[in-house]
N, CA, C and O of each residue as an XYZ file, in Angstrom:
552
protein
N      -9.327    -10.915      2.498
C      -7.972    -10.716      1.643
C      -8.172     -9.423      1.005
O      -9.262     -9.033      0.586
N      -6.990     -8.721      0.942
C      -6.676     -7.599     -0.023
C      -7.032     -7.846     -1.517
O      -6.984     -8.951     -2.057
N      -7.369     -6.769     -2.074
C      -7.695     -6.741     -3.422
C      -6.874     -5.753     -4.192
O      -6.514     -4.735     -3.600
N      -6.520     -5.945     -5.507
C      -5.902     -5.092     -6.255
C      -6.792     -3.702     -6.308
O      -8.009     -3.731     -6.125
N      -6.072     -2.490     -6.575
C      -6.829     -1.349     -6.802
C      -6.262     -0.609     -7.922
O      -5.094     -0.224     -7.869
N      -7.040     -0.370     -8.982
C      -6.680      0.413    -10.111
C      -7.076      1.871     -9.908
O      -8.186      2.254     -9.537
N      -6.030      2.628    -10.200
C      -6.391      4.372    -10.305
C      -5.834      5.041    -11.439
O      -4.823      4.699    -12.053
N      -6.529      5.961    -11.654
C      -6.037      6.770    -12.930
C      -5.274      8.006    -12.310
O      -5.703      8.742    -11.422
N      -3.918      8.098    -13.030
C      -3.141      9.032    -12.413
C      -3.662     10.462    -12.116
O      -3.513     10.999    -11.019
N      -4.339     11.089    -13.264
C      -4.747     12.481    -13.077
C      -6.206     12.657    -12.874
O      -6.741     13.691    -13.276
N      -6.899     11.722    -12.278
C      -8.201     11.982    -11.930
C      -8.623     12.185    -10.503
O      -7.911     11.699     -9.625
N      -9.545     12.753    -10.229
C      -9.878     12.932     -8.676
C      -8.925     13.626     -7.819
O      -8.886     13.404     -6.608
N      -8.077     14.541     -8.458
C      -6.962     15.060     -7.453
C      -7.695     16.243     -6.603
O      -8.544     16.972     -7.115
N      -7.320     16.340     -5.402
C      -7.825     17.363     -4.523
C      -6.937     18.542     -4.466
O      -5.708     18.460     -4.459
N      -7.659     19.723     -4.422
C      -6.854     21.101     -4.608
C      -6.230     21.327     -3.225
O      -6.992     21.471     -2.269
N      -4.953     21.366     -3.052
C      -4.275     21.761     -2.106
C      -3.948     23.223     -2.065
O      -4.164     23.848     -1.027
N      -3.386     23.878     -3.234
C      -3.267     25.322     -3.440
C      -3.981     25.596     -4.888
O      -3.700     24.892     -5.858
N      -4.764     26.485     -4.951
C      -5.540     26.846     -6.138
C      -4.452     27.273     -7.182
O      -3.558     28.089     -6.958
N      -4.660     26.603     -8.352
C      -3.992     26.949     -9.595
C      -2.491     26.562     -9.395
O      -1.709     27.012    -10.232
N      -1.944     25.710     -8.296
C      -0.629     25.500     -7.995
C      -0.409     23.969     -7.648
O       0.509     23.331     -8.163
N      -1.316     23.409     -6.734
C      -0.893     22.016     -6.286
C      -2.199     21.180     -6.079
O      -3.145     21.486     -5.353
N      -2.062     20.051     -6.868
C      -3.353     19.107     -6.737
C      -2.710     17.769     -6.379
O      -1.643     17.437     -6.894
N      -3.339     17.021     -5.523
C      -2.883     15.865     -4.981
C      -3.997     14.710     -4.717
O      -5.169     15.023     -4.505
N      -3.560     13.339     -4.743
C      -4.560     12.300     -4.186
C      -3.387     11.270     -3.507
O      -2.196     11.169     -3.802
N      -4.114     10.610     -2.574
C      -3.069      9.595     -2.083
C      -3.812      8.370     -1.808
O      -5.007      8.514     -1.550
N      -3.377      7.319     -1.815
C      -3.972      5.868     -1.412
C      -2.891      5.040     -0.464
O      -1.665      5.142     -0.504
N      -3.629      4.257      0.332
C      -2.799      3.551      1.315
C      -2.850      2.005      0.938
O      -3.921      1.481      0.630
N      -1.794      1.376      0.969
C      -1.812     -0.130      1.076
C      -1.472     -0.640      2.330
O      -1.480      0.170      3.256
N      -1.161     -1.855      2.581
C      -1.050     -2.162      3.949
C       0.508     -1.829      4.354
O       0.784     -1.630      5.537
N       1.347     -1.785      3.506
C       2.678     -1.424      3.856
C       3.363     -0.281      3.167
O       4.540      0.016      3.371
N       2.570      0.334      2.349
C       3.088      1.537      1.641
C       1.874      2.624      1.408
O       0.701      2.332      1.644
N       2.277      3.874      0.932
C       1.165      4.869      0.432
C       1.737      5.261     -1.078
O       2.896      5.145     -1.476
N       0.740      5.691     -1.701
C       1.031      6.281     -3.164
C       0.348      7.571     -3.107
O      -0.783      7.805     -2.681
N       1.304      8.458     -3.655
C       0.708      9.850     -3.829
C       0.949     10.440     -5.310
O       2.068     10.339     -5.813
N       0.065     10.953     -5.885
C      -0.121     11.548     -7.160
C      -0.005     13.171     -6.730
O      -0.848     13.670     -5.984
N       1.212     14.008     -7.316
C       1.369     15.173     -6.965
C       1.620     15.924     -8.184
O       2.660     15.800     -8.831
N       0.511     16.832     -8.545
C       0.559     17.718     -9.584
C       0.836     19.178     -9.470
O      -0.019     19.771     -8.810
N       1.732     19.861     -9.902
C       2.029     21.317     -9.716
C       1.480     21.818    -11.083
O       1.610     21.225    -12.154
N       0.887     22.929    -10.889
C       0.468     23.610    -12.263
C       1.142     25.007    -12.122
O       1.010     25.659    -11.085
N       1.847     25.443    -13.156
C       2.899     26.545    -13.198
C       2.325     27.824    -12.802
O       3.056     28.699    -12.338
N       0.969     28.015    -12.960
C       0.209     29.264    -12.722
C       0.842     29.896    -11.149
O       1.557     30.883    -10.979
N       0.346     29.035    -10.231
C       0.675     29.264     -8.792
C       1.803     28.279     -8.433
O       2.462     28.600     -7.444
N       2.109     27.248     -8.998
C       3.095     26.335     -8.567
C       4.472     26.724     -8.504
O       5.211     26.315     -7.608
N       4.860     27.516     -9.441
C       6.140     27.914     -9.328
C       6.652     28.655     -8.182
O       7.859     28.699     -7.941
N       5.767     29.243     -7.463
C       6.088     29.949     -6.211
C       5.837     29.268     -4.770
O       5.773     29.849     -3.687
N       5.715     27.921     -5.024
C       5.592     26.894     -3.780
C       6.707     26.246     -3.467
O       7.118     25.227     -4.023
N       7.281     26.901     -2.454
C       8.770     26.191     -2.123
C       8.453     25.030     -1.180
O       7.625     25.155     -0.278
N       9.113     23.926     -1.400
C       8.849     22.732     -0.447
C       9.698     22.883      0.837
O      10.705     23.590      0.868
N       9.301     22.278      1.745
C      10.073     22.323      2.995
C      10.869     20.995      3.058
O      10.471     19.984      2.480
N      11.851     21.035      3.684
C      12.819     19.835      3.783
C      12.030     18.948      4.817
O      11.478     19.497      5.770
N      11.970     17.605      4.645
C      11.103     16.884      5.246
C      11.775     15.509      5.175
O      12.591     15.287      4.280
N      11.432     14.489      6.175
C      11.942     13.139      5.943
C      10.804     12.134      6.309
O       9.828     12.499      6.963
N      10.957     10.922      5.887
C       9.970      9.855      6.172
C      10.330      8.682      5.882
O      11.551      8.566      5.980
N       9.757      7.660      5.535
C      10.243      6.333      5.120
C      10.834      6.319      3.664
O      10.809      7.341      2.978
N      11.338      5.201      3.231
C      11.717      5.201      1.879
C      10.883      5.539      0.870
O       9.724      5.123      0.898
N      11.299      6.278     -0.095
C      10.431      6.648     -1.331
C      10.990      6.479     -2.551
O      12.170      6.756     -2.765
N      10.177      6.004     -3.459
C      10.379      5.860     -4.987
C       9.495      6.905     -5.606
O       8.276      6.931     -5.434
N      10.230      7.847     -6.404
C       9.559      8.927     -7.004
C       9.723      8.843     -8.498
O      10.846      8.832     -9.003
N       8.595      8.781     -9.228
C       8.760      8.729    -10.648
C       8.065     10.054    -11.307
O       6.923     10.457    -11.086
N       8.970     10.584    -12.106
C       8.471     12.000    -12.704
C       7.682     11.455    -14.005
O       8.252     10.802    -14.879
N       6.409     11.767    -14.038
C       5.536     11.384    -14.989
C       5.608     12.369    -16.389
O       5.659     11.969    -17.552
N       5.595     13.907    -15.863
C       5.590     14.915    -16.892
C       6.376     16.050    -16.368
O       6.639     16.166    -15.171
N       6.733     16.853    -17.240
C       7.691     17.874    -16.598
C       8.938     17.446    -16.132
O       9.462     16.468    -16.663
N       9.519     18.072    -15.161
C      10.683     17.662    -14.269
C      10.785     18.391    -13.069
O      10.103     19.383    -12.810
N      11.794     17.805    -12.208
C      11.995     18.329    -10.987
C      13.452     18.118    -10.566
O      14.187     17.390    -11.233
N      13.880     18.756     -9.450
C      15.169     18.443     -8.933
C      14.876     18.146     -7.322
O      14.222     18.947     -6.654
N      15.343     17.098     -6.842
C      15.378     16.572     -5.393
C      16.478     16.974     -4.832
O      17.561     16.617     -5.296
N      16.407     17.648     -3.923
C      17.650     18.133     -3.099
C      17.659     17.275     -1.701
O      16.628     17.044     -1.070
N      18.862     16.867     -1.333
C      19.024     16.032      0.033
C      19.684     17.124      0.927
O      20.703     17.719      0.577
N      19.088     17.330      2.010
C      19.689     18.235      3.082
C      18.311     19.181      3.464
O      17.126     18.961      3.215
N      18.952     20.305      4.158
C      17.804     21.084      4.977
C      17.699     22.488      4.312
O      17.153     23.387      4.950
N      18.229     22.746      2.965
C      18.188     23.792      2.292
C      19.404     24.740      2.182
O      19.318     25.934      1.894
N      20.378     24.169      2.405
C      21.704     24.997      2.271
C      22.179     24.920      0.691
O      21.729     24.078     -0.086
N      22.980     25.744      0.395
C      23.548     25.898     -0.902
C      24.393     24.701     -1.425
O      24.604     24.445     -2.610
N      24.828     24.032     -0.373
C      25.704     22.867     -0.666
C      24.953     21.532     -0.784
O      25.520     20.485     -1.098
N      23.620     21.636     -0.508
C      22.792     20.293     -0.703
C      23.101     19.681     -2.106
O      23.441     20.308     -3.110
N      22.900     18.202     -1.970
C      22.994     17.543     -3.330
C      21.666     17.759     -4.070
O      20.567     17.769     -3.515
N      21.902     17.943     -5.493
C      20.748     17.955     -6.431
C      20.755     16.719     -7.252
O      21.756     16.202     -7.748
N      19.489     16.288     -7.344
C      19.231     15.213     -8.238
C      18.151     15.534     -9.253
O      16.952     15.469     -8.981
N      18.600     15.860    -10.353
C      17.501     16.261    -11.449
C      16.916     15.041    -11.922
O      17.503     13.981    -12.141
N      15.521     15.340    -12.076
C      14.765     14.080    -12.822
C      13.930     14.900    -13.973
O      13.531     16.064    -13.950
N      13.803     13.898    -14.983
C      13.085     14.355    -16.301
C      11.871     13.384    -16.509
O      11.800     12.304    -15.923
N      10.973     13.817    -17.335
C       9.865     12.965    -17.526
C      10.424     11.387    -17.842
O      11.243     11.118    -18.721
N       9.846     10.494    -17.001
C      10.116      9.165    -17.288
C      11.179      8.515    -16.434
O      11.480      7.321    -16.466
N      11.752      9.521    -15.605
C      12.837      9.045    -14.675
C      12.163      8.869    -13.401
O      11.092      9.392    -13.094
N      12.951      8.002    -12.594
C      12.655      7.680    -11.128
C      13.815      7.940    -10.207
O      14.972      7.957    -10.629
N      13.483      8.154     -8.872
C      14.436      8.252     -7.985
C      14.137      7.465     -6.785
O      12.946      7.275     -6.540
N      15.038      6.967     -5.981
C      14.920      6.286     -4.785
C      15.488      6.980     -3.797
O      16.712      7.099     -3.858
N      14.827      7.549     -2.755
C      15.180      8.244     -1.789
C      15.309      7.475     -0.414
O      14.270      7.118      0.142
N      16.554      7.199      0.170
C      16.543      6.235      1.390
C      15.782      6.807      2.585
O      15.597      8.020      2.681
N      15.375      6.003      3.427
C      14.480      6.382      4.609
C      15.169      7.439      5.440
O      16.399      7.470      5.451
N      14.546      8.200      6.051
C      15.084      9.187      7.025
C      16.074     10.214      6.367
O      16.878     10.838      7.059
N      15.996     10.353      5.138
C      17.019     11.408      4.442
C      16.136     12.648      4.260
O      15.029     12.534      3.733
N      16.607     13.845      4.689
C      15.981     15.061      4.657
C      16.104     15.477      3.277
O      17.221     15.610      2.778
N      14.943     15.714      2.558
C      14.945     16.209      1.031
C      13.866     17.217      0.856
O      13.028     17.464      1.723
N      13.929     17.779     -0.299
C      12.851     18.742     -0.767
C      12.958     18.900     -2.187
O      13.940     18.366     -2.703
N      12.129     19.545     -2.960
C      12.241     19.594     -4.391
C      11.990     20.784     -4.976
O      11.590     21.668     -4.219
N      12.129     21.072     -6.238
C      11.851     22.165     -7.102
C      11.447     21.658     -8.416
O      12.073     20.768     -8.992
N      10.400     22.226     -8.890
C       9.644     21.896    -10.041
C      10.317     22.459    -11.379
O      10.938     23.522    -11.394
N      10.147     21.705    -12.418
C      10.529     22.258    -13.698
C       9.136     22.041    -14.583
O       8.627     20.926    -14.466
N       8.571     22.849    -15.323
C       7.333     22.627    -16.023
C       7.536     22.325    -17.393
O       8.487     22.782    -18.026
N       6.562     21.471    -17.939
C       6.585     21.134    -19.242
C       5.893     22.539    -20.049
O       5.489     23.532    -19.444
N       5.868     22.381    -21.389
C       5.407     23.570    -22.037
C       4.006     23.961    -21.767
O       3.635     25.124    -21.931
N       3.059     22.831    -21.273
C       1.724     22.867    -21.094
C       1.550     23.391    -19.609
O       0.428     23.606    -19.148
N       2.704     23.585    -18.887
C       2.613     24.351    -17.526
C       2.387     23.272    -16.433
O       1.666     23.625    -15.500
N       2.843     22.130    -16.404
C       2.659     21.125    -15.401
C       3.689     20.313    -15.197
O       4.463     20.008    -16.105
N       3.807     19.836    -13.840
C       4.806     18.841    -13.434
C       4.093     17.958    -12.663
O       3.393     18.382    -11.743
N       4.190     16.599    -12.952
C       3.389     15.593    -12.234
C       4.239     14.545    -12.065
O       4.993     14.084    -12.922
N       4.072     14.096    -10.694
C       5.101     13.039    -10.021
C       4.114     11.825     -9.181
O       3.091     12.157     -8.582
N       4.491     10.703     -9.234
C       4.012      9.632     -8.562
C       5.189      9.225     -7.435
O       6.362      8.955     -7.690
N       4.592      9.253     -6.210
C       5.565      8.835     -5.222
C       4.900      7.661     -4.435
O       3.702      7.691     -4.151
N       5.792      6.535     -4.064
C       5.315      5.529     -3.341
C       6.299      5.501     -2.132
O       7.508      5.671     -2.291
N       5.711      5.274     -0.884
C       6.610      5.434      0.208
C       6.144      4.243      1.192
O       4.983      3.875      1.367
N       7.267      3.741      1.772
C       7.132      2.665      2.851
C       7.807      3.081      4.095
O       8.909      3.609      3.949
N       7.389      2.952      5.189
C       5.853      2.470      5.408
C       5.077      3.869      5.123
O       5.638      4.955      4.978
N       3.660      3.630      5.070
C       2.914      4.528      4.522
C       2.964      5.927      5.317
O       3.205      6.075      6.515
N       2.687      6.879      4.397
C       2.679      8.368      5.010
C       1.411      8.791      5.599
O       0.640      9.546      5.007
N       1.191      8.314      6.749
C      -0.150      8.657      7.456
C      -0.480     10.099      7.701
O      -1.643     10.472      7.856
N       0.591     10.938      7.734
C       0.474     12.385      7.758
C      -0.278     12.920      6.654
O      -0.786     14.028      6.829
N      -0.451     12.308      5.488
C      -1.472     12.850      4.573
C      -2.715     12.814      4.970
O      -3.525     13.492      4.338
N      -3.061     12.202      5.843
C      -4.628     12.160      6.366
C      -5.371     10.970      5.629
O      -4.787     10.251      4.819
N      -6.571     10.833      5.938
C      -7.418      9.837      5.391
C      -7.601      9.885      3.880
O      -7.612     10.990      3.338
N      -7.732      8.890      3.228
C      -7.812      8.738      1.793
C      -9.192      9.553      1.377
O     -10.216      9.534      2.060
N      -9.024     10.302      0.079
C     -10.283     11.056     -0.517
C     -10.445     12.341      0.381
O     -11.508     12.962      0.384
N      -9.475     12.681      1.065
C      -9.338     14.151      1.790
C      -8.304     14.803      1.009
O      -7.527     14.244      0.236
N      -8.378     16.214      1.321
C      -7.202     17.085      0.964
C      -6.035     16.685      1.720
O      -5.935     16.895      2.929
N      -5.083     16.068      0.967
C      -3.863     15.773      1.722
C      -2.817     16.758      2.192
O      -2.546     17.741      1.503
N      -2.193     16.510      3.402
C      -1.128     17.507      3.856
C       0.065     17.310      2.938
O       0.427     16.192      2.574
N       0.672     18.460      2.571
C       1.798     18.594      1.789
C       2.852     19.393      2.389
O       2.450     20.489      2.780
N       4.211     19.136      2.592
C       4.970     19.914      3.310
C       5.542     21.177      2.640
O       6.715     21.246      2.272
N       4.678     22.134      2.507
C       5.231     23.348      1.937
C       5.944     24.335      2.934
O       5.578     24.424      4.106
N       6.944     25.044      2.429
C       7.706     25.655      3.345
C       6.974     26.519      4.496
O       7.411     26.548      5.647
N       5.860     27.196      4.098
C       5.180     27.994      5.047
C       4.295     27.292      6.079
O       3.676     27.901      6.952
N       4.283     26.010      5.919
C       3.299     25.057      6.707
C       4.070     24.590      8.122
O       5.265     24.299      8.057
N       3.444     24.535      9.245
C       4.022     23.916     10.448
C       3.735     22.162     10.244
O       2.853     21.669      9.542
N       4.547     21.573     10.905
C       4.586     20.138     11.009
C       3.161     19.839     11.708
O       2.663     20.429     12.667
N       2.678     18.831     11.012
C       1.438     18.150     11.708
C       1.760     17.137     12.701
O       2.719     16.381     12.547
N       0.947     17.091     13.776
C       1.222     16.209     14.801
C       0.478     14.810     14.742
O       0.672     13.970     15.621
């Protein structure tokens, strides 16, 4: 039988980009959860790649962001999020984001996706994150 798992939001994050992006991810039976922390030092210059996956619930913990639906066109719809707000992204909707940083220079988000985002890789490893300059993983 599966057991409940407790995890701290801002502990044991893996460095994806030095001084820019830190993450961790966990898998349940039918969903994955990722903590995504951007640091303004290098994080401001990290453009996200438009991508799609299963249905996602995204909670902005600190700082802010805008989620855009589309492939990167000027006409893409923008959904601004502030700390404490959440957004539901329908499955298979192309989307990407842009961060806004709190005065301490951080933007922190919690994403829950169903079905699980296996492209992140095994738990407790440096997860894949769809940055614009990265090629898709197979």
